[in-house]
Every structure is written in structure tokens, then in C-alpha cells.
C-alpha positions in Angstrom: -6.1 21.6 13.5 -3.9 18.6 13.4 -0.2 18.4 12.5 1.6 15.1 12.0 5.4 15.1 12.2 7.9 12.5 10.8 8.4 9.5 13.0 5.1 9.9 14.8 2.4 7.2 15.1 -1.2 8.1 15.6 -4.3 6.0 16.3 -7.8 7.4 15.5 -10.5 5.4 17.4 -14.2 5.7 17.6 -17.4 3.7 17.1 -18.6 2.5 13.7 -19.9 5.5 11.6 -17.9 8.1 13.5 -16.0 9.2 10.3 -12.6 7.5 10.7 -12.6 6.1 7.1 -14.0 9.3 5.7 -11.0 11.2 7.3 -8.6 8.5 5.9 -10.2 8.9 2.4 -9.9 12.7 2.6 -6.2 12.4 3.6 -5.7 10.0 0.6 -7.6 12.4 -1.7 -10.1 9.8 -2.7 -12.9 12.1 -1.6 -13.2 15.9 -1.7 -12.8 18.0 1.3 -15.9 20.3 1.7 -14.5 22.6 4.4 -11.0 23.2 5.5 -7.9 21.9 3.8 -5.3 19.2 4.1 -1.7 20.3 3.5 1.3 17.9 3.1 4.6 19.0 4.5 6.8 16.5 2.7 9.2 19.1 1.3 11.4 21.7 2.9 12.7 25.0 1.5 16.4 26.0 1.2 16.6 26.8 4.9 15.1 23.4 5.9 11.8 24.8 6.9 8.8 22.6 6.0 7.0 23.8 2.9 3.3 23.0 2.5 1.8 21.7 -0.7 -1.7 20.5 -1.6 -0.7 17.3 -3.4 1.4 14.2 -3.0 3.2 12.0 -5.5 2.5 8.3 -6.0 3.8 6.2 -3.1 4.1 9.1 -0.6 0.8 8.3 1.1 -0.1 4.6 1.2 -3.3 3.2 2.6 -4.0 -0.4 3.6 -7.6 -1.3 4.3 -10.1 -4.1 3.7 -11.0 -2.4 0.4 -7.4 -2.4 -0.9 -7.1 -6.1 0.0 -10.4 -6.8 -1.8 -9.2 -4.9 -4.8 -6.0 -6.9 -4.9 -7.8 -10.2 -4.8 -10.4 -9.2 -7.4 -7.7 -8.1 -9.7 -6.2 -11.6 -9.8 -9.3 -13.7 -9.6 -12.7 -12.3 -8.5 -14.2 -15.6 -7.3 -12.1 -18.5 -6.2 -13.1 -21.7 -4.4 -10.3 -24.1 -4.1 -12.2 -27.3 -4.9 -14.0 -26.0 -8.1 -11.8 -23.3 -9.5 -8.3 -24.6 -8.6 -7.2 -24.6 -12.2 -8.1 -20.9 -12.7 -5.5 -20.0 -10.1 -2.7 -21.2 -12.4 -2.4 -17.7 -14.0 -2.5 -15.9 -10.6 0.7 -14.3 -9.4 2.7 -15.5 -6.5 3.4 -13.3 -3.5 6.9 -13.0 -4.8 5.6 -11.6 -8.0 3.7 -8.9 -6.1 6.7 -7.9 -4.1 8.8 -6.4 -6.9 9.5 -2.9 -8.1 7.8 -3.5 -11.4 4.6 -4.7 -9.6 4.6 -1.7 -7.3 5.5 1.1 -9.9 3.7 -0.1 -13.0 0.0 0.1 -13.1 -0.3 -2.5 -15.9 1.8 -5.7 -16.0 2.5 -4.8 -19.7 4.0 -1.4 -18.9 7.6 -1.2 -20.2 8.8 2.1 -18.8 11.9 2.0 -16.6 11.6 1.9 -12.9 12.0 5.2 -11.0 13.8 3.3 -8.2 16.6 0.8 -9.0 15.5 -2.8 -8.7 18.3 -3.6 -6.3 16.8 -1.1 -3.9 13.4 -2.8 -4.2 15.1 -6.2 -3.6 16.8 -4.9 -0.4 13.5 -3.4 0.8 11.7 -6.6 0.0 14.2 -8.7 2.0 13.8 -6.3 4.9 10.0 -6.3 4.8 9.7 -10.1 4.4 12.1 -10.6 7.3 10.3 -8.0 9.5 6.9 -9.6 8.9 8.2 -13.2 8.9 6.5 -14.1 5.6 9.3 -15.8 3.7 7.2 -19.0 3.6 4.5 -17.1 1.5 6.8 -16.0 -1.3 6.1 -19.2 -3.5 2.4 -19.3 -2.8 -0.3 -17.9 -5.2 -2.0 -14.8 -4.0 -5.3 -16.6 -4.2 -4.1 -19.3 -1.9 -3.2 -17.2 1.1 -5.5 -16.3 4.1 -6.9 -12.8 4.7 -4.4 -12.3 7.5 -1.5 -13.3 5.3 -2.9 -11.0 2.5 -2.7 -8.1 5.0 0.9 -8.9 5.7 1.7 -9.0 2.0 0.0 -5.6 1.5 2.0 -4.2 4.4 5.2 -5.6 2.9 4.3 -3.8 -0.4 3.6 -0.6 1.5 6.9 -0.8 3.3 8.8 -1.4 0.1 7.4 2.0 -1.2 8.9 3.8 1.9 5.8 6.0 2.2 6.0 9.3 4.0 2.6 8.5 5.5 1.3 4.9 6.0 -2.4 4.6 6.9 -3.9 1.3 8.2 -7.7 1.5 8.1 
């Protein structure tokens, strides 16, 4: 049994193959739980007592891992080598393009539905995240032209802009 409360920070450590990523994937609901259950206490009842539920809504639980970084890069240009494919990067988004409410909320860049959160709120969150991570210098750069470490910072900024109830770094 394990209960996480708001404002806590946890680290799960262990050797390779110990099951850390499997636990993360179970928490994120990307794999099925065979035994036991995972309950999310993101809601409270009328008296303020935490109420469990077996689901979460988009953005409540955000995971950053090598897989999410790989997915982001493959989305915007699977293979890129600066010398030979430099012109293919012309269509790739900039870091600034990825740190917008539309980029975060809309699955497709062609989606036209209104944002659930006001764009001004996202701009304030972006300013805070960019300042916190000291990545203002990256905003004008193409996503394909940043290092892996810089990419992790961009993913972390996107995650912070969503204000998740649970942020997982795997």
C-alpha cells in the first residue's frame, strides 16, 4: 500500500529490470494492472475529504521519459542529420511553438476547438517555466536543433505548463 499526498516528492530507485518503469506505466494507465488497484485522490467530497476514482483526466498525470522525448522528436522529423537533411528541418516547429496552449491541448495541429484553459494563463505558465528552467535562449530554435538535455528541459516546461497533479520523471 502506498499513498501519495499533494506536495510530496518521491524517488523510486533500483537496479535495471527491477520494475520501476512498469510501475510508472501502471500509474499512467498505459499498461493493465493484473493484481491490486490504483486509485487517484484528485477530488474531494463536500466535506473536503479525498474521494477516490479509478481514472484521471488529460493533463492530471504527466510522464516525462526517454520514450516521450523520442516520440516528440519522431513526430517532427524521424531522422535528422544536420549536414544532409538540414533543409527538411525547415518545417519543424520551434521550441516556442511547442510551448503554447494549442500545442499542449490539441492532439492535432489542425484541431480548431477552443482551448479549455485561457491562452493568457498558458502564456504566464510558459513565462514561469522558461524562467525557472533558464531556457529562454531555446525559444527561437527548431526542436530538431536542440540537444537531448535541452529537449528534456522543453518537455519539463511543457509538463509544468499543464500544472499536473502528478508529474513523473522516468
